[in-house]
PDB file as gemmi writes it, atoms N, CA and C in Angstrom:
CRYST1    1.000    1.000    1.000  90.00  90.00  90.00 P 1                      
ATOM      1  N   MET A   1      97.017 185.684  89.355  1.00  0.00           N  
ATOM      2  CA  MET A   1      96.540 184.495  90.038  1.00  0.00           C  
ATOM      3  C   MET A   1      95.071 184.283  89.658  1.00  0.00           C  
ATOM      4  N   PRO A   2      94.657 183.034  89.440  1.00  0.00           N  
ATOM      5  CA  PRO A   2      93.263 182.749  89.083  1.00  0.00           C  
ATOM      6  C   PRO A   2      92.283 183.174  90.179  1.00  0.00           C  
ATOM      7  N   MET A   3      91.065 183.533  89.756  1.00  0.00           N  
ATOM      8  CA  MET A   3      89.990 183.891  90.685  1.00  0.00           C  
ATOM      9  C   MET A   3      88.872 182.858  90.580  1.00  0.00           C  
ATOM     10  N   PHE A   4      88.240 182.592  91.733  1.00  0.00           N  
ATOM     11  CA  PHE A   4      87.163 181.607  91.793  1.00  0.00           C  
ATOM     12  C   PHE A   4      86.011 182.138  92.634  1.00  0.00           C  
ATOM     13  N   MET A   5      84.784 181.837  92.183  1.00  0.00           N  
ATOM     14  CA  MET A   5      83.581 182.113  92.947  1.00  0.00           C  
ATOM     15  C   MET A   5      83.125 180.799  93.571  1.00  0.00           C  
ATOM     16  N   VAL A   6      82.944 180.814  94.892  1.00  0.00           N  
ATOM     17  CA  VAL A   6      82.491 179.619  95.602  1.00  0.00           C  
ATOM     18  C   VAL A   6      81.086 179.885  96.129  1.00  0.00           C  
ATOM     19  N   GLU A   7      80.138 179.049  95.695  1.00  0.00           N  
ATOM     20  CA  GLU A   7      78.761 179.132  96.181  1.00  0.00           C  
ATOM     21  C   GLU A   7      78.579 178.085  97.264  1.00  0.00           C  
ATOM     22  N   ARG A   8      78.058 178.534  98.403  1.00  0.00           N  
ATOM     23  CA  ARG A   8      77.831 177.630  99.529  1.00  0.00           C  
ATOM     24  C   ARG A   8      76.384 177.729  99.977  1.00  0.00           C  
ATOM     25  N   GLU A   9      75.755 176.573 100.192  1.00  0.00           N  
ATOM     26  CA  GLU A   9      74.394 176.554 100.718  1.00  0.00           C  
ATOM     27  C   GLU A   9      74.420 175.905 102.096  1.00  0.00           C  
ATOM     28  N   PHE A  10      73.822 176.586 103.063  1.00  0.00           N  
ATOM     29  CA  PHE A  10      73.789 176.127 104.451  1.00  0.00           C  
ATOM     30  C   PHE A  10      72.371 175.717 104.816  1.00  0.00           C  
ATOM     31  N   ALA A  11      72.238 174.687 105.649  1.00  0.00           N  
ATOM     32  CA  ALA A  11      70.923 174.217 106.097  1.00  0.00           C  
ATOM     33  C   ALA A  11      70.262 175.249 107.001  1.00  0.00           C  
ATOM     34  N   GLU A  12      71.052 175.908 107.805  1.00  0.00           N  
ATOM     35  CA  GLU A  12      70.564 176.938 108.728  1.00  0.00           C  
ATOM     36  C   GLU A  12      71.119 178.294 108.287  1.00  0.00           C  
ATOM     37  N   ARG A  13      70.594 179.343 108.883  1.00  0.00           N  
ATOM     38  CA  ARG A  13      71.113 180.683 108.596  1.00  0.00           C  
ATOM     39  C   ARG A  13      72.605 180.733 108.911  1.00  0.00           C  
ATOM     40  N   PHE A  14      73.362 181.355 108.029  1.00  0.00           N  
ATOM     41  CA  PHE A  14      74.808 181.471 108.203  1.00  0.00           C  
ATOM     42  C   PHE A  14      75.100 182.664 109.105  1.00  0.00           C  
ATOM     43  N   ASP A  15      75.682 182.389 110.250  1.00  0.00           N  
ATOM     44  CA  ASP A  15      75.999 183.432 111.219  1.00  0.00           C  
ATOM     45  C   ASP A  15      77.264 183.035 111.980  1.00  0.00           C  
ATOM     46  N   PRO A  16      78.438 183.150 111.326  1.00  0.00           N  
ATOM     47  CA  PRO A  16      79.676 182.691 111.965  1.00  0.00           C  
ATOM     48  C   PRO A  16      80.082 183.572 113.143  1.00  0.00           C  
ATOM     49  N   ASP A  17      80.676 182.947 114.146  1.00  0.00           N  
ATOM     50  CA  ASP A  17      81.194 183.721 115.275  1.00  0.00           C  
ATOM     51  C   ASP A  17      82.623 184.171 114.962  1.00  0.00           C  
ATOM     52  N   ASP A  18      83.179 185.012 115.828  1.00  0.00           N  
ATOM     53  CA  ASP A  18      84.519 185.558 115.609  1.00  0.00           C  
ATOM     54  C   ASP A  18      85.575 184.467 115.541  1.00  0.00           C  
ATOM     55  N   GLN A  19      85.438 183.431 116.359  1.00  0.00           N  
ATOM     56  CA  GLN A  19      86.409 182.334 116.372  1.00  0.00           C  
ATOM     57  C   GLN A  19      86.432 181.614 115.023  1.00  0.00           C  
ATOM     58  N   THR A  20      85.267 181.384 114.440  1.00  0.00           N  
ATOM     59  CA  THR A  20      85.177 180.723 113.137  1.00  0.00           C  
ATOM     60  C   THR A  20      85.831 181.580 112.065  1.00  0.00           C  
ATOM     61  N   ILE A  21      85.556 182.862 112.085  1.00  0.00           N  
ATOM     62  CA  ILE A  21      86.138 183.769 111.095  1.00  0.00           C  
ATOM     63  C   ILE A  21      87.660 183.794 111.218  1.00  0.00           C  
ATOM     64  N   ARG A  22      88.171 183.831 112.448  1.00  0.00           N  
ATOM     65  CA  ARG A  22      89.628 183.808 112.648  1.00  0.00           C  
ATOM     66  C   ARG A  22      90.234 182.499 112.136  1.00  0.00           C  
ATOM     67  N   ALA A  23      89.566 181.384 112.374  1.00  0.00           N  
ATOM     68  CA  ALA A  23      90.059 180.084 111.912  1.00  0.00           C  
ATOM     69  C   ALA A  23      90.144 180.050 110.388  1.00  0.00           C  
ATOM     70  N   VAL A  24      89.134 180.583 109.717  1.00  0.00           N  
ATOM     71  CA  VAL A  24      89.141 180.631 108.248  1.00  0.00           C  
ATOM     72  C   VAL A  24      90.260 181.551 107.765  1.00  0.00           C  
ATOM     73  N   ASP A  25      90.400 182.722 108.365  1.00  0.00           N  
ATOM     74  CA  ASP A  25      91.472 183.650 107.981  1.00  0.00           C  
ATOM     75  C   ASP A  25      92.848 183.019 108.165  1.00  0.00           C  
ATOM     76  N   ASP A  26      93.052 182.335 109.277  1.00  0.00           N  
ATOM     77  CA  ASP A  26      94.335 181.670 109.538  1.00  0.00           C  
ATOM     78  C   ASP A  26      94.603 180.590 108.496  1.00  0.00           C  
ATOM     79  N   TYR A  27      93.587 179.803 108.206  1.00  0.00           N  
ATOM     80  CA  TYR A  27      93.735 178.749 107.199  1.00  0.00           C  
ATOM     81  C   TYR A  27      94.123 179.362 105.858  1.00  0.00           C  
ATOM     82  N   ASN A  28      93.411 180.421 105.462  1.00  0.00           N  
ATOM     83  CA  ASN A  28      93.687 181.072 104.180  1.00  0.00           C  
ATOM     84  C   ASN A  28      95.132 181.554 104.105  1.00  0.00           C  
ATOM     85  N   SER A  29      95.618 182.197 105.148  1.00  0.00           N  
ATOM     86  CA  SER A  29      96.978 182.734 105.117  1.00  0.00           C  
ATOM     87  C   SER A  29      98.028 181.620 105.061  1.00  0.00           C  
ATOM     88  N   ARG A  30      97.762 180.500 105.700  1.00  0.00           N  
ATOM     89  CA  ARG A  30      98.703 179.373 105.667  1.00  0.00           C  
ATOM     90  C   ARG A  30      98.696 178.634 104.333  1.00  0.00           C  
ATOM     91  N   ASN A  31      97.639 178.791 103.547  1.00  0.00           N  
ATOM     92  CA  ASN A  31      97.481 178.024 102.309  1.00  0.00           C  
ATOM     93  C   ASN A  31      97.444 178.883 101.053  1.00  0.00           C  
ATOM     94  N   ASP A  32      97.940 180.107 101.152  1.00  0.00           N  
ATOM     95  CA  ASP A  32      98.043 181.015 100.004  1.00  0.00           C  
ATOM     96  C   ASP A  32      96.702 181.207  99.284  1.00  0.00           C  
ATOM     97  N   ILE A  33      95.664 181.425 100.084  1.00  0.00           N  
ATOM     98  CA  ILE A  33      94.327 181.725  99.567  1.00  0.00           C  
ATOM     99  C   ILE A  33      94.024 183.173  99.929  1.00  0.00           C  
ATOM    100  N   ARG A  34      93.650 183.953  98.932  1.00  0.00           N  
ATOM    101  CA  ARG A  34      93.314 185.360  99.188  1.00  0.00           C  
ATOM    102  C   ARG A  34      91.808 185.542  99.007  1.00  0.00           C  
ATOM    103  N   TRP A  35      91.125 185.825 100.117  1.00  0.00           N  
ATOM    104  CA  TRP A  35      89.695 186.114 100.073  1.00  0.00           C  
ATOM    105  C   TRP A  35      89.536 187.544  99.582  1.00  0.00           C  
ATOM    106  N   LEU A  36      88.643 187.760  98.600  1.00  0.00           N  
ATOM    107  CA  LEU A  36      88.433 189.093  98.041  1.00  0.00           C  
ATOM    108  C   LEU A  36      87.157 189.744  98.562  1.00  0.00           C  
ATOM    109  N   THR A  37      86.049 189.023  98.503  1.00  0.00           N  
ATOM    110  CA  THR A  37      84.781 189.550  99.007  1.00  0.00           C  
ATOM    111  C   THR A  37      83.765 188.416  99.100  1.00  0.00           C  
ATOM    112  N   SER A  38      82.689 188.662  99.841  1.00  0.00           N  
ATOM    113  CA  SER A  38      81.604 187.687  99.957  1.00  0.00           C  
ATOM    114  C   SER A  38      80.265 188.397  99.926  1.00  0.00           C  
ATOM    115  N   PHE A  39      79.265 187.669  99.481  1.00  0.00           N  
ATOM    116  CA  PHE A  39      77.886 188.137  99.484  1.00  0.00           C  
ATOM    117  C   PHE A  39      77.047 187.087 100.191  1.00  0.00           C  
ATOM    118  N   LEU A  40      76.038 187.542 100.914  1.00  0.00           N  
ATOM    119  CA  LEU A  40      75.131 186.670 101.653  1.00  0.00           C  
ATOM    120  C   LEU A  40      73.729 186.853 101.093  1.00  0.00           C  
ATOM    121  N   SER A  41      73.057 185.748 100.805  1.00  0.00           N  
ATOM    122  CA  SER A  41      71.688 185.829 100.282  1.00  0.00           C  
ATOM    123  C   SER A  41      70.760 186.446 101.327  1.00  0.00           C  
ATOM    124  N   ALA A  42      69.633 186.944 100.872  1.00  0.00           N  
ATOM    125  CA  ALA A  42      68.682 187.616 101.761  1.00  0.00           C  
ATOM    126  C   ALA A  42      68.178 186.696 102.874  1.00  0.00           C  
ATOM    127  N   ASP A  43      68.047 185.394 102.582  1.00  0.00           N  
ATOM    128  CA  ASP A  43      67.593 184.453 103.620  1.00  0.00           C  
ATOM    129  C   ASP A  43      68.737 183.954 104.505  1.00  0.00           C  
ATOM    130  N   LYS A  44      69.954 184.407 104.222  1.00  0.00           N  
ATOM    131  CA  LYS A  44      71.163 184.085 104.992  1.00  0.00           C  
ATOM    132  C   LYS A  44      71.512 182.595 104.981  1.00  0.00           C  
ATOM    133  N   LYS A  45      71.125 181.905 103.893  1.00  0.00           N  
ATOM    134  CA  LYS A  45      71.435 180.483 103.783  1.00  0.00           C  
ATOM    135  C   LYS A  45      72.412 180.169 102.655  1.00  0.00           C  
ATOM    136  N   LYS A  46      72.792 181.181 101.876  1.00  0.00           N  
ATOM    137  CA  LYS A  46      73.758 180.977 100.796  1.00  0.00           C  
ATOM    138  C   LYS A  46      74.804 182.080 100.853  1.00  0.00           C  
ATOM    139  N   THR A  47      76.043 181.691 100.580  1.00  0.00           N  
ATOM    140  CA  THR A  47      77.103 182.683 100.428  1.00  0.00           C  
ATOM    141  C   THR A  47      77.728 182.525  99.055  1.00  0.00           C  
ATOM    142  N   TYR A  48      78.264 183.619  98.561  1.00  0.00           N  
ATOM    143  CA  TYR A  48      78.992 183.675  97.303  1.00  0.00           C  
ATOM    144  C   TYR A  48      80.305 184.376  97.621  1.00  0.00           C  
ATOM    145  N   CYS A  49      81.407 183.628  97.581  1.00  0.00           N  
ATOM    146  CA  CYS A  49      82.695 184.158  98.016  1.00  0.00           C  
ATOM    147  C   CYS A  49      83.687 184.149  96.856  1.00  0.00           C  
ATOM    148  N   LEU A  50      84.403 185.236  96.718  1.00  0.00           N  
ATOM    149  CA  LEU A  50      85.385 185.385  95.655  1.00  0.00           C  
ATOM    150  C   LEU A  50      86.786 185.265  96.248  1.00  0.00           C  
ATOM    151  N   TYR A  51      87.585 184.382  95.656  1.00  0.00           N  
ATOM    152  CA  TYR A  51      88.944 184.100  96.142  1.00  0.00           C  
ATOM    153  C   TYR A  51      89.944 184.152  94.997  1.00  0.00           C  
ATOM    154  N   GLU A  52      91.195 184.408  95.347  1.00  0.00           N  
ATOM    155  CA  GLU A  52      92.328 184.180  94.458  1.00  0.00           C  
ATOM    156  C   GLU A  52      93.148 183.055  95.080  1.00  0.00           C  
ATOM    157  N   CYS A  53      93.499 182.070  94.260  1.00  0.00           N  
ATOM    158  CA  CYS A  53      94.365 180.979  94.717  1.00  0.00           C  
ATOM    159  C   CYS A  53      94.899 180.250  93.485  1.00  0.00           C  
ATOM    160  N   ALA A  54      95.791 179.312  93.730  1.00  0.00           N  
ATOM    161  CA  ALA A  54      96.479 178.630  92.633  1.00  0.00           C  
ATOM    162  C   ALA A  54      95.544 177.848  91.714  1.00  0.00           C  
ATOM    163  N   ASP A  55      94.606 177.092  92.300  1.00  0.00           N  
ATOM    164  CA  ASP A  55      93.701 176.292  91.469  1.00  0.00           C  
ATOM    165  C   ASP A  55      92.480 175.853  92.278  1.00  0.00           C  
ATOM    166  N   ILE A  56      91.550 175.244  91.595  1.00  0.00           N  
ATOM    167  CA  ILE A  56      90.274 174.859  92.194  1.00  0.00           C  
ATOM    168  C   ILE A  56      90.445 173.822  93.314  1.00  0.00           C  
ATOM    169  N   GLU A  57      91.456 172.961  93.187  1.00  0.00           N  
ATOM    170  CA  GLU A  57      91.677 171.936  94.208  1.00  0.00           C  
ATOM    171  C   GLU A  57      92.012 172.533  95.570  1.00  0.00           C  
ATOM    172  N   VAL A  58      92.663 173.672  95.579  1.00  0.00           N  
ATOM    173  CA  VAL A  58      92.969 174.368  96.833  1.00  0.00           C  
ATOM    174  C   VAL A  58      91.670 174.705  97.559  1.00  0.00           C  
ATOM    175  N   LEU A  59      90.663 175.159  96.822  1.00  0.00           N  
ATOM    176  CA  LEU A  59      89.381 175.525  97.441  1.00  0.00           C  
ATOM    177  C   LEU A  59      88.566 174.304  97.841  1.00  0.00           C  
ATOM    178  N   ARG A  60      88.669 173.222  97.105  1.00  0.00           N  
ATOM    179  CA  ARG A  60      87.993 171.979  97.512  1.00  0.00           C  
ATOM    180  C   ARG A  60      88.578 171.469  98.832  1.00  0.00           C  
ATOM    181  N   ARG A  61      89.900 171.517  98.941  1.00  0.00           N  
ATOM    182  CA  ARG A  61      90.578 171.093 100.176  1.00  0.00           C  
ATOM    183  C   ARG A  61      90.218 172.038 101.324  1.00  0.00           C  
ATOM    184  N   HIS A  62      90.148 173.332 101.039  1.00  0.00           N  
ATOM    185  CA  HIS A  62      89.754 174.370 102.006  1.00  0.00           C  
ATOM    186  C   HIS A  62      88.398 174.016 102.620  1.00  0.00           C  
ATOM    187  N   ALA A  63      87.420 173.714 101.778  1.00  0.00           N  
ATOM    188  CA  ALA A  63      86.074 173.379 102.259  1.00  0.00           C  
ATOM    189  C   ALA A  63      86.094 172.103 103.101  1.00  0.00           C  
ATOM    190  N   ALA A  64      86.787 171.087 102.617  1.00  0.00           N  
ATOM    191  CA  ALA A  64      86.839 169.811 103.349  1.00  0.00           C  
ATOM    192  C   ALA A  64      87.535 169.977 104.699  1.00  0.00           C  
ATOM    193  N   ASP A  65      88.666 170.662 104.700  1.00  0.00           N  
ATOM    194  CA  ASP A  65      89.423 170.841 105.945  1.00  0.00           C  
ATOM    195  C   ASP A  65      88.653 171.638 106.987  1.00  0.00           C  
ATOM    196  N   LEU A  66      87.883 172.641 106.529  1.00  0.00           N  
ATOM    197  CA  LEU A  66      87.148 173.502 107.449  1.00  0.00           C  
ATOM    198  C   LEU A  66      85.732 173.012 107.731  1.00  0.00           C  
ATOM    199  N   GLY A  67      85.298 171.962 107.017  1.00  0.00           N  
ATOM    200  CA  GLY A  67      83.956 171.420 107.233  1.00  0.00           C  
ATOM    201  C   GLY A  67      82.847 172.362 106.799  1.00  0.00           C  
ATOM    202  N   ILE A  68      83.098 173.085 105.705  1.00  0.00           N  
ATOM    203  CA  ILE A  68      82.079 173.989 105.158  1.00  0.00           C  
ATOM    204  C   ILE A  68      81.748 173.555 103.741  1.00  0.00           C  
ATOM    205  N   PRO A  69      80.527 173.834 103.281  1.00  0.00           N  
ATOM    206  CA  PRO A  69      80.174 173.411 101.933  1.00  0.00           C  
ATOM    207  C   PRO A  69      80.900 174.229 100.864  1.00  0.00           C  
ATOM    208  N   ALA A  70      81.042 173.622  99.710  1.00  0.00           N  
ATOM    209  CA  ALA A  70      81.501 174.313  98.504  1.00  0.00           C  
ATOM    210  C   ALA A  70      80.713 173.672  97.371  1.00  0.00           C  
ATOM    211  N   ASP A  71      79.449 174.079  97.248  1.00  0.00           N  
ATOM    212  CA  ASP A  71      78.530 173.428  96.325  1.00  0.00           C  
ATOM    213  C   ASP A  71      78.911 173.634  94.867  1.00  0.00           C  
ATOM    214  N   VAL A  72      79.339 174.851  94.538  1.00  0.00           N  
ATOM    215  CA  VAL A  72      79.761 175.161  93.175  1.00  0.00           C  
ATOM    216  C   VAL A  72      80.999 176.038  93.265  1.00  0.00           C  
ATOM    217  N   ILE A  73      82.042 175.646  92.525  1.00  0.00           N  
ATOM    218  CA  ILE A  73      83.249 176.466  92.429  1.00  0.00           C  
ATOM    219  C   ILE A  73      83.468 176.758  90.953  1.00  0.00           C  
ATOM    220  N   THR A  74      83.503 178.044  90.612  1.00  0.00           N  
ATOM    221  CA  THR A  74      83.625 178.457  89.224  1.00  0.00           C  
ATOM    222  C   THR A  74      84.805 179.399  89.065  1.00  0.00           C  
ATOM    223  N   GLU A  75      85.669 179.096  88.114  1.00  0.00           N  
ATOM    224  CA  GLU A  75      86.743 180.044  87.819  1.00  0.00           C  
ATOM    225  C   GLU A  75      86.123 181.243  87.100  1.00  0.00           C  
ATOM    226  N   VAL A  76      86.475 182.435  87.507  1.00  0.00           N  
ATOM    227  CA  VAL A  76      85.913 183.651  86.930  1.00  0.00           C  
ATOM    228  C   VAL A  76      87.035 184.592  86.500  1.00  0.00           C  
ATOM    229  N   ASP A  77      86.658 185.601  85.731  1.00  0.00           N  
ATOM    230  CA  ASP A  77      87.587 186.621  85.281  1.00  0.00           C  
ATOM    231  C   ASP A  77      86.878 187.959  85.366  1.00  0.00           C  
ATOM    232  N   LYS A  78      87.631 189.017  85.428  1.00  0.00           N  
ATOM    233  CA  LYS A  78      87.026 190.358  85.480  1.00  0.00           C  
ATOM    234  C   LYS A  78      86.382 190.676  84.141  1.00  0.00           C  
ATOM    235  N   PHE A  79      85.221 191.289  84.198  1.00  0.00           N  
ATOM    236  CA  PHE A  79      84.485 191.658  82.992  1.00  0.00           C  
ATOM    237  C   PHE A  79      84.964 193.001  82.461  1.00  0.00           C  
ATOM    238  N   ARG A  80      85.154 193.942  83.364  1.00  0.00           N  
ATOM    239  CA  ARG A  80      85.641 195.268  82.967  1.00  0.00           C  
ATOM    240  C   ARG A  80      86.698 195.719  83.896  1.00  0.00           C  
TER     241      ARG A  80                                                      
END                                                                             
C-alpha cells in the first residue's frame, strides 16, 4: 500500500484532547487509512504524519472531513 507524509501547520500550538484523537482513529479505521507515526515540531505548531492508504485523495478528504490542515502531502517510500 502507498505511504504518504502529511505536513500540517497550525495557527496555535497543537494539543489534541482524547476525544479528538478518538475521532481521528475512528475515521481512519472506517476509511482504510493506517496511521504509522507522527512527529511534532519543537514549537508544537507543525506535525508530520506518516500514513498508508490507497491514494492521496483519501488524505485530502480526511483533512477536509475532520477540519484539519493538510498543507503538503507527499508520497514517500522506504529508503532502507
